[in-house]
N, CA, C and O atoms as CSV, one atom per row, in Angstrom:
chain,resi,resn,atom,element,x,y,z
A,1,UNK,N,N,-5.585,-36.032,98.537
A,1,UNK,CA,C,-4.330,-36.865,98.765
A,1,UNK,C,C,-4.569,-35.425,99.036
A,1,UNK,O,O,-5.519,-34.737,98.661
A,2,UNK,N,N,-3.280,-35.005,99.938
A,2,UNK,CA,C,-2.835,-34.382,100.741
A,2,UNK,C,C,-0.796,-34.264,101.210
A,2,UNK,O,O,-0.354,-35.205,101.870
A,3,UNK,N,N,-0.018,-33.361,100.895
A,3,UNK,CA,C,1.548,-32.747,100.375
A,3,UNK,C,C,1.631,-32.175,101.075
A,3,UNK,O,O,1.118,-31.060,101.162
A,4,UNK,N,N,2.844,-33.130,102.458
A,4,UNK,CA,C,2.742,-32.400,103.675
A,4,UNK,C,C,4.769,-32.026,103.132
A,4,UNK,O,O,5.462,-32.503,102.233
A,5,UNK,N,N,5.065,-30.952,104.252
A,5,UNK,CA,C,6.180,-30.651,103.394
A,5,UNK,C,C,6.795,-30.379,104.868
A,5,UNK,O,O,6.163,-29.648,105.630
A,6,UNK,N,N,7.963,-30.930,105.261
A,6,UNK,CA,C,8.424,-30.706,106.744
A,6,UNK,C,C,9.896,-30.564,106.262
A,6,UNK,O,O,10.357,-30.792,105.143
A,7,UNK,N,N,10.398,-30.213,107.176
A,7,UNK,CA,C,11.712,-29.127,107.059
A,7,UNK,C,C,12.810,-29.077,108.381
A,7,UNK,O,O,12.788,-29.455,109.552
A,8,UNK,N,N,13.406,-28.648,107.828
A,8,UNK,CA,C,14.134,-28.795,109.176
A,8,UNK,C,C,14.428,-29.776,109.894
A,8,UNK,O,O,14.460,-29.789,111.125
A,9,UNK,N,N,14.745,-30.981,108.888
A,9,UNK,CA,C,14.708,-32.586,109.124
A,9,UNK,C,C,16.649,-32.314,109.832
A,9,UNK,O,O,17.393,-31.337,109.914
A,10,UNK,N,N,16.753,-33.675,110.170
A,10,UNK,CA,C,18.475,-33.667,110.328
A,10,UNK,C,C,19.037,-34.572,109.229
A,10,UNK,O,O,18.632,-35.734,109.249
A,11,UNK,N,N,19.814,-34.259,108.375
A,11,UNK,CA,C,21.208,-34.677,107.420
A,11,UNK,C,C,20.960,-36.395,107.974
A,11,UNK,O,O,21.157,-37.254,107.114
A,12,UNK,N,N,20.609,-36.785,109.143
A,12,UNK,CA,C,20.193,-38.453,109.297
A,12,UNK,C,C,19.502,-38.890,108.134
A,12,UNK,O,O,19.874,-39.516,107.142
A,13,UNK,N,N,18.089,-38.276,108.589
A,13,UNK,CA,C,17.313,-39.090,108.706
A,13,UNK,C,C,16.907,-39.346,107.715
A,13,UNK,O,O,17.031,-38.548,106.786
A,14,UNK,N,N,16.142,-40.811,107.523
A,14,UNK,CA,C,15.821,-41.869,106.745
A,14,UNK,C,C,14.673,-41.764,106.189
A,14,UNK,O,O,13.815,-41.207,106.873
A,15,UNK,N,N,14.340,-42.168,105.032
A,15,UNK,CA,C,12.822,-42.231,103.618
A,15,UNK,C,C,11.668,-42.847,105.787
A,15,UNK,O,O,10.876,-42.136,106.404
A,16,UNK,N,N,12.175,-44.333,106.183
A,16,UNK,CA,C,11.743,-45.273,107.211
A,16,UNK,C,C,11.323,-44.215,107.904
A,16,UNK,O,O,10.176,-43.805,108.079
A,17,UNK,N,N,13.136,-43.491,108.578
A,17,UNK,CA,C,12.698,-43.056,110.291
A,17,UNK,C,C,11.089,-41.957,109.287
A,17,UNK,O,O,10.240,-41.965,110.178
A,18,UNK,N,N,10.655,-41.434,108.470
A,18,UNK,CA,C,9.961,-40.364,108.171
A,18,UNK,C,C,9.430,-40.633,108.235
A,18,UNK,O,O,8.739,-40.353,109.215
A,19,UNK,N,N,8.933,-41.691,107.146
A,19,UNK,CA,C,6.945,-42.159,107.368
A,19,UNK,C,C,6.942,-43.570,108.835
A,19,UNK,O,O,6.132,-44.496,108.784
A,20,UNK,N,N,7.716,-43.475,109.707
A,20,UNK,CA,C,7.225,-43.923,111.135
A,20,UNK,C,C,7.202,-43.068,111.845
A,20,UNK,O,O,7.286,-43.334,113.044
A,21,UNK,N,N,7.104,-41.949,111.502
A,21,UNK,CA,C,7.197,-40.604,112.331
A,21,UNK,C,C,6.066,-40.501,111.550
A,21,UNK,O,O,5.345,-41.331,112.105
A,22,UNK,N,N,5.489,-40.097,110.739
A,22,UNK,CA,C,4.420,-39.538,109.963
A,22,UNK,C,C,2.912,-41.180,110.524
A,22,UNK,O,O,2.004,-41.272,111.351
A,23,UNK,N,N,3.360,-41.854,109.722
A,23,UNK,CA,C,2.445,-43.633,109.830
A,23,UNK,C,C,1.764,-43.419,111.763
A,23,UNK,O,O,1.051,-44.310,112.225
A,24,UNK,N,N,2.180,-42.012,112.735
A,24,UNK,CA,C,1.648,-42.790,114.269
A,24,UNK,C,C,0.459,-42.144,113.460
A,24,UNK,O,O,0.670,-42.968,112.571
A,25,UNK,N,N,-0.429,-41.534,113.043
A,25,UNK,CA,C,-1.096,-40.366,112.496
A,25,UNK,C,C,-2.365,-40.495,111.245
A,25,UNK,O,O,-3.230,-39.621,111.192
A,26,UNK,N,N,-2.369,-41.403,110.488
A,26,UNK,CA,C,-2.749,-42.585,109.387
A,26,UNK,C,C,-1.662,-43.225,108.199
A,26,UNK,O,O,-0.550,-43.727,108.355
A,27,UNK,N,N,-2.419,-43.001,107.027
A,27,UNK,CA,C,-1.866,-43.579,106.496
A,27,UNK,C,C,-0.495,-43.246,105.632
A,27,UNK,O,O,-0.876,-42.426,104.797
A,28,UNK,N,N,0.635,-43.437,105.469
A,28,UNK,CA,C,1.338,-42.899,104.531
A,28,UNK,C,C,1.514,-43.009,102.860
A,28,UNK,O,O,2.351,-43.547,102.135
A,29,UNK,N,N,0.803,-42.552,102.722
A,29,UNK,CA,C,0.829,-43.006,100.653
A,29,UNK,C,C,2.523,-42.366,100.002
A,29,UNK,O,O,3.024,-42.769,98.952
A,30,UNK,N,N,3.064,-41.470,100.793
A,30,UNK,CA,C,4.866,-41.901,99.715
A,30,UNK,C,C,5.512,-41.034,100.857
A,30,UNK,O,O,4.827,-40.488,101.721
A,31,UNK,N,N,6.878,-40.950,100.796
A,31,UNK,CA,C,7.773,-40.299,101.643
A,31,UNK,C,C,8.558,-40.318,100.235
A,31,UNK,O,O,8.471,-41.147,99.329
A,32,UNK,N,N,9.634,-38.742,100.350
A,32,UNK,CA,C,9.820,-38.487,99.363
A,32,UNK,C,C,11.428,-37.040,99.785
A,32,UNK,O,O,11.145,-35.847,99.674
A,33,UNK,N,N,12.554,-37.360,100.115
A,33,UNK,CA,C,12.930,-36.364,101.055
A,33,UNK,C,C,14.026,-36.366,99.608
A,33,UNK,O,O,14.419,-37.199,98.792
A,34,UNK,N,N,14.210,-34.961,99.865
A,34,UNK,CA,C,15.147,-33.863,99.104
A,34,UNK,C,C,16.443,-34.328,99.148
A,34,UNK,O,O,16.848,-34.735,100.237
A,35,UNK,N,N,17.635,-34.368,97.606
A,35,UNK,CA,C,18.637,-34.655,97.604
A,35,UNK,C,C,19.220,-33.806,96.616
A,35,UNK,O,O,18.722,-33.438,95.552
A,36,UNK,N,N,20.812,-33.431,97.306
A,36,UNK,CA,C,21.249,-31.740,95.657
A,36,UNK,C,C,21.231,-33.251,95.479
A,36,UNK,O,O,21.195,-34.285,96.145
A,37,UNK,N,N,21.297,-32.623,93.638
A,37,UNK,CA,C,22.179,-32.889,92.694
A,37,UNK,C,C,23.307,-33.161,92.871
A,37,UNK,O,O,23.793,-34.291,92.809
A,38,UNK,N,N,23.691,-32.463,93.038
A,38,UNK,CA,C,25.625,-32.604,92.401
A,38,UNK,C,C,26.363,-33.292,93.272
A,38,UNK,O,O,27.202,-34.183,93.137
A,39,UNK,N,N,25.687,-32.455,94.639
A,39,UNK,CA,C,26.103,-33.967,95.669
A,39,UNK,C,C,25.800,-35.037,96.284
A,39,UNK,O,O,26.381,-35.914,96.923
A,40,UNK,N,N,24.518,-34.720,95.879
A,40,UNK,CA,C,23.260,-36.565,96.149
A,40,UNK,C,C,23.483,-36.680,97.726
A,40,UNK,O,O,23.586,-37.829,98.154
A,41,UNK,N,N,23.613,-35.127,99.087
A,41,UNK,CA,C,23.100,-35.325,100.004
A,41,UNK,C,C,22.552,-34.675,100.212
A,41,UNK,O,O,22.555,-33.654,99.523
A,42,UNK,N,N,21.389,-34.857,101.699
A,42,UNK,CA,C,20.190,-35.010,101.700
A,42,UNK,C,C,20.379,-33.358,101.844
A,42,UNK,O,O,21.497,-32.917,102.111
A,43,UNK,N,N,19.384,-32.572,101.680
A,43,UNK,CA,C,19.240,-30.895,101.910
A,43,UNK,C,C,18.074,-30.985,102.633
A,43,UNK,O,O,17.063,-30.502,102.123
A,44,UNK,N,N,17.958,-31.836,104.411
A,44,UNK,CA,C,17.128,-31.136,105.378
A,44,UNK,C,C,15.670,-30.940,104.971
A,44,UNK,O,O,14.916,-30.111,105.481
A,45,UNK,N,N,15.290,-31.982,103.782
A,45,UNK,CA,C,13.666,-31.422,104.270
A,45,UNK,C,C,13.090,-32.866,102.891
A,45,UNK,O,O,13.712,-33.574,102.098
A,46,UNK,N,N,11.583,-32.690,103.263
A,46,UNK,CA,C,11.031,-34.060,102.480
A,46,UNK,C,C,9.698,-33.583,101.858
A,46,UNK,O,O,9.451,-32.811,100.932
A,47,UNK,N,N,9.524,-33.748,102.047
A,47,UNK,CA,C,7.192,-34.101,101.705
A,47,UNK,C,C,7.626,-35.337,101.512
A,47,UNK,O,O,8.544,-35.991,101.018
A,48,UNK,N,N,6.193,-35.447,102.333
A,48,UNK,CA,C,5.043,-36.440,102.389
A,48,UNK,C,C,3.840,-36.806,102.467
A,48,UNK,O,O,3.414,-36.443,103.564
A,49,UNK,N,N,2.688,-37.592,101.603
A,49,UNK,CA,C,1.757,-38.235,101.349
A,49,UNK,C,C,0.133,-38.153,101.735
A,49,UNK,O,O,-0.200,-39.125,101.057
A,50,UNK,N,N,-0.482,-37.928,102.029
A,50,UNK,CA,C,-1.527,-38.240,102.920
A,50,UNK,C,C,-2.984,-38.366,102.654
A,50,UNK,O,O,-3.233,-37.917,101.535
A,51,UNK,N,N,-3.896,-38.750,103.187
A,51,UNK,CA,C,-5.253,-38.259,103.550
A,51,UNK,C,C,-5.104,-37.024,103.262
A,51,UNK,O,O,-4.026,-36.587,102.860
A,52,UNK,N,N,-6.444,-36.091,103.470
A,52,UNK,CA,C,-6.875,-34.353,103.708
A,52,UNK,C,C,-7.045,-34.509,105.320
A,52,UNK,O,O,-6.476,-33.703,106.056
A,53,UNK,N,N,-7.980,-35.747,105.946
A,53,UNK,CA,C,-8.111,-35.741,107.234
A,53,UNK,C,C,-7.092,-35.957,108.349
A,53,UNK,O,O,-7.043,-35.358,109.423
A,54,UNK,N,N,-5.839,-37.456,107.652
A,54,UNK,CA,C,-4.790,-37.605,108.151
A,54,UNK,C,C,-3.827,-36.735,108.362
A,54,UNK,O,O,-3.024,-36.810,109.292
A,55,UNK,N,N,-3.859,-35.811,107.457
A,55,UNK,CA,C,-2.703,-35.050,107.014
A,55,UNK,C,C,-3.108,-33.850,107.958
A,55,UNK,O,O,-2.043,-33.234,107.917
A,56,UNK,N,N,-3.849,-33.169,108.705
A,56,UNK,CA,C,-3.652,-32.347,109.265
A,56,UNK,C,C,-3.493,-32.939,111.133
A,56,UNK,O,O,-2.959,-32.516,112.157
A,57,UNK,N,N,-4.414,-34.267,110.672
A,57,UNK,CA,C,-3.563,-34.315,112.899
A,57,UNK,C,C,-2.054,-34.507,112.326
A,57,UNK,O,O,-1.241,-33.697,112.773
A,58,UNK,N,N,-1.641,-35.324,111.538
A,58,UNK,CA,C,-0.201,-35.128,111.368
A,58,UNK,C,C,0.264,-34.219,110.980
A,58,UNK,O,O,1.469,-34.452,110.882
A,59,UNK,N,N,0.070,-33.351,110.705
A,59,UNK,CA,C,0.525,-31.607,110.587
A,59,UNK,C,C,0.054,-31.241,112.349
A,59,UNK,O,O,0.155,-30.024,112.507
A,60,UNK,N,N,-0.028,-31.364,112.578
A,60,UNK,CA,C,-0.340,-31.280,114.388
A,60,UNK,C,C,0.051,-31.032,115.200
A,60,UNK,O,O,0.430,-30.035,115.815
A,61,UNK,N,N,-0.085,-32.996,115.345
A,61,UNK,CA,C,0.728,-33.460,116.299
A,61,UNK,C,C,2.896,-33.194,115.561
A,61,UNK,O,O,3.851,-33.264,116.335
A,62,UNK,N,N,3.012,-32.976,114.321
A,62,UNK,CA,C,5.200,-33.130,114.182
A,62,UNK,C,C,4.716,-32.049,114.019
A,62,UNK,O,O,3.501,-32.219,114.125
A,63,UNK,N,N,4.887,-31.194,113.854
A,63,UNK,CA,C,5.488,-30.012,113.560
A,63,UNK,C,C,5.683,-28.833,115.765
A,63,UNK,O,O,5.164,-28.290,116.741
A,64,UNK,N,N,6.962,-29.315,114.950
A,64,UNK,CA,C,7.749,-29.028,116.441
A,64,UNK,C,C,8.214,-30.217,117.029
A,64,UNK,O,O,8.742,-30.199,118.140
A,65,UNK,N,N,8.097,-31.021,116.523
A,65,UNK,CA,C,8.586,-32.247,117.447
A,65,UNK,C,C,10.260,-32.551,116.875
A,65,UNK,O,O,10.764,-32.657,115.757
A,66,UNK,N,N,10.858,-32.630,118.488
A,66,UNK,CA,C,12.188,-32.572,118.024
A,66,UNK,C,C,12.270,-34.139,117.170
A,66,UNK,O,O,11.444,-35.034,117.350
A,67,UNK,N,N,12.959,-34.194,116.614
A,67,UNK,CA,C,13.764,-35.574,116.138
A,67,UNK,C,C,15.305,-35.396,115.524
A,67,UNK,O,O,15.802,-34.705,114.635
A,68,UNK,N,N,15.667,-36.129,116.224
A,68,UNK,CA,C,17.672,-35.875,115.841
A,68,UNK,C,C,18.424,-35.181,116.300
A,68,UNK,O,O,19.616,-35.286,116.010
A,69,UNK,N,N,17.872,-34.046,117.349
A,69,UNK,CA,C,17.935,-32.781,118.049
A,69,UNK,C,C,17.515,-31.743,117.846
A,69,UNK,O,O,17.500,-30.696,118.494
A,70,UNK,N,N,16.938,-32.216,116.329
A,70,UNK,CA,C,15.970,-30.252,115.850
A,70,UNK,C,C,14.871,-30.307,115.277
A,70,UNK,O,O,14.644,-31.233,114.497
A,71,UNK,N,N,14.113,-29.511,115.483
A,71,UNK,CA,C,13.097,-29.487,116.032
A,71,UNK,C,C,11.690,-29.118,114.673
A,71,UNK,O,O,11.231,-27.979,114.581
A,72,UNK,N,N,11.177,-30.318,113.715
A,72,UNK,CA,C,10.904,-30.921,112.675
A,72,UNK,C,C,10.064,-28.854,112.478
A,72,UNK,O,O,9.551,-28.377,113.491
A,73,UNK,N,N,10.089,-27.915,111.036
A,73,UNK,CA,C,8.756,-27.547,110.141
A,73,UNK,C,C,7.951,-27.905,110.308
A,73,UNK,O,O,8.024,-28.188,111.504
A,74,UNK,N,N,6.305,-28.393,109.717
A,74,UNK,CA,C,5.725,-29.144,108.652
A,74,UNK,C,C,4.524,-27.999,109.212
A,74,UNK,O,O,4.051,-27.521,110.242
A,75,UNK,N,N,4.437,-27.960,107.922
A,75,UNK,CA,C,3.223,-27.479,107.022
A,75,UNK,C,C,2.366,-28.570,106.223
A,75,UNK,O,O,2.578,-29.780,106.307
A,76,UNK,N,N,1.131,-27.837,105.247
A,76,UNK,CA,C,0.786,-28.382,104.323
A,76,UNK,C,C,1.892,-27.818,102.837
A,76,UNK,O,O,2.031,-26.613,102.625
A,77,UNK,N,N,2.234,-28.344,102.392
A,77,UNK,CA,C,3.347,-27.696,101.031
A,77,UNK,C,C,2.068,-27.221,99.631
A,77,UNK,O,O,1.320,-27.903,98.931
A,78,UNK,N,N,2.311,-25.879,99.722
A,78,UNK,CA,C,2.677,-24.656,98.831
A,78,UNK,C,C,2.913,-24.647,97.120
A,78,UNK,O,O,4.081,-24.571,96.740
A,79,UNK,N,N,1.861,-24.720,96.126
A,79,UNK,CA,C,2.685,-24.608,94.736
A,79,UNK,C,C,4.474,-24.591,94.591
A,79,UNK,O,O,4.670,-25.568,95.314
A,80,UNK,N,N,4.900,-24.460,94.460
A,80,UNK,CA,C,6.189,-23.213,93.483
A,80,UNK,C,C,4.963,-22.360,92.793
A,80,UNK,O,O,3.876,-22.789,92.405
A,81,UNK,N,N,5.383,-21.262,92.766
A,81,UNK,CA,C,5.482,-20.842,91.431
A,81,UNK,C,C,5.862,-20.802,90.490
A,81,UNK,O,O,7.047,-21.076,90.299
A,82,UNK,N,N,5.010,-20.434,89.453
A,82,UNK,CA,C,5.879,-20.658,88.205
A,82,UNK,C,C,6.428,-19.290,87.812
A,82,UNK,O,O,6.058,-18.121,87.930
A,83,UNK,N,N,8.089,-20.325,86.985
A,83,UNK,CA,C,8.697,-19.192,87.012
A,83,UNK,C,C,8.175,-19.113,85.146
A,83,UNK,O,O,7.481,-19.685,84.305
A,84,UNK,N,N,9.543,-17.419,85.443
A,84,UNK,CA,C,9.438,-17.269,83.669
A,84,UNK,C,C,10.037,-17.917,82.802
A,84,UNK,O,O,11.256,-18.085,82.771
A,85,UNK,N,N,9.103,-18.409,81.889
A,85,UNK,CA,C,10.049,-19.044,80.606
A,85,UNK,C,C,10.849,-17.810,80.353
A,85,UNK,O,O,10.535,-16.620,80.366
A,86,UNK,N,N,12.353,-18.644,80.041
A,86,UNK,CA,C,14.258,-18.620,79.527
A,86,UNK,C,C,13.556,-17.374,78.333
A,86,UNK,O,O,12.470,-17.291,77.759
A,87,UNK,N,N,14.370,-16.823,78.339
A,87,UNK,CA,C,14.181,-16.713,76.650
A,87,UNK,C,C,14.695,-17.271,75.745
A,87,UNK,O,O,15.828,-17.553,76.137
A,88,UNK,N,N,14.569,-17.594,74.808
A,88,UNK,CA,C,15.381,-18.460,73.819
A,88,UNK,C,C,16.174,-18.099,72.859
A,88,UNK,O,O,16.219,-16.942,72.441
A,89,UNK,N,N,17.085,-19.335,72.282
A,89,UNK,CA,C,17.790,-18.147,71.539
A,89,UNK,C,C,20.123,-18.260,71.441
A,89,UNK,O,O,21.016,-17.806,70.725
A,90,UNK,N,N,19.971,-19.307,72.885
A,90,UNK,CA,C,20.771,-19.931,72.907
A,90,UNK,C,C,21.798,-18.212,73.935
A,90,UNK,O,O,22.983,-17.880,73.965
A,91,UNK,N,N,21.085,-17.874,74.293
A,91,UNK,CA,C,21.853,-16.992,75.390
A,91,UNK,C,C,22.878,-16.602,75.227
A,91,UNK,O,O,23.673,-17.513,74.994
A,92,UNK,N,N,23.387,-15.442,75.231
A,92,UNK,CA,C,25.267,-15.550,75.196
A,92,UNK,C,C,25.092,-13.427,74.430
A,92,UNK,O,O,24.330,-12.488,74.658
A,93,UNK,N,N,26.031,-13.612,73.730
A,93,UNK,CA,C,26.173,-11.824,73.626
A,93,UNK,C,C,25.193,-11.410,72.589
A,93,UNK,O,O,25.432,-10.203,72.546
A,94,UNK,N,N,24.402,-11.585,71.867
A,94,UNK,CA,C,23.359,-11.773,70.714
A,94,UNK,C,C,24.768,-10.534,69.070
A,94,UNK,O,O,25.806,-9.900,69.259
A,95,UNK,N,N,24.154,-10.734,68.083
A,95,UNK,CA,C,24.204,-10.219,67.543
A,95,UNK,C,C,25.333,-10.807,66.660
A,95,UNK,O,O,25.747,-9.990,65.838
A,96,UNK,N,N,25.879,-11.907,66.628
A,96,UNK,CA,C,25.932,-13.074,66.558
A,96,UNK,C,C,27.735,-12.933,66.336
A,96,UNK,O,O,28.340,-13.929,65.938
A,97,UNK,N,N,28.325,-11.922,66.563
A,97,UNK,CA,C,29.742,-12.038,67.130
A,97,UNK,C,C,29.741,-12.929,67.941
A,97,UNK,O,O,30.009,-13.901,67.234
A,98,UNK,N,N,29.569,-13.474,69.449
A,98,UNK,CA,C,29.847,-14.663,69.946
A,98,UNK,C,C,30.506,-13.909,71.028
A,98,UNK,O,O,31.280,-14.508,71.774
A,99,UNK,N,N,30.374,-13.200,71.115
A,99,UNK,CA,C,31.526,-11.633,72.031
A,99,UNK,C,C,30.529,-11.086,73.320
A,99,UNK,O,O,31.209,-10.784,74.301
A,100,UNK,N,N,29.700,-10.981,73.427
A,100,UNK,CA,C,29.012,-10.548,74.730
A,100,UNK,C,C,28.852,-9.268,74.927
A,100,UNK,O,O,28.559,-8.603,73.933
A,101,UNK,N,N,28.943,-8.820,75.770
A,101,UNK,CA,C,29.497,-7.012,76.388
A,101,UNK,C,C,29.245,-5.957,75.276
A,101,UNK,O,O,28.563,-6.405,74.355
A,102,UNK,N,N,29.594,-4.790,75.153
A,102,UNK,CA,C,29.487,-3.765,73.733
A,102,UNK,C,C,30.649,-4.389,73.264
A,102,UNK,O,O,31.570,-5.113,73.645
A,103,UNK,N,N,30.058,-3.585,71.904
A,103,UNK,CA,C,31.256,-3.731,71.004
A,103,UNK,C,C,31.519,-2.476,70.658
A,103,UNK,O,O,30.826,-1.493,70.917
A,104,UNK,N,N,32.645,-2.512,70.000
A,104,UNK,CA,C,33.952,-1.513,70.560
A,104,UNK,C,C,34.622,-1.081,69.070
A,104,UNK,O,O,35.747,-1.578,69.019
A,105,UNK,N,N,34.221,-0.107,67.489
A,105,UNK,CA,C,34.643,-0.388,66.891
A,105,UNK,C,C,35.838,0.201,66.256
A,105,UNK,O,O,36.386,-0.377,65.317
């Protein structure tokens, strides 16, 4: 299975529309459009899962395709680099006074 990144989507695009576009080039396993956590509105990109052979054809055929007046940016999705772990301890000022900033005695 290959995950395809689809960027520069019109904000009005639906998962069904994206599925329909990619189904022209093979069997689509899943479509996921990314939404903003705070507003619930689309962020303008998403992911499509297809078999490796279908994915390569779909990428070639849909990259630059005009959807809603916008040229799509389509390529194989890359793994996100691992984030450095956050330090534990609750953050803040340190030293136990709860103050933050430098101490002035």
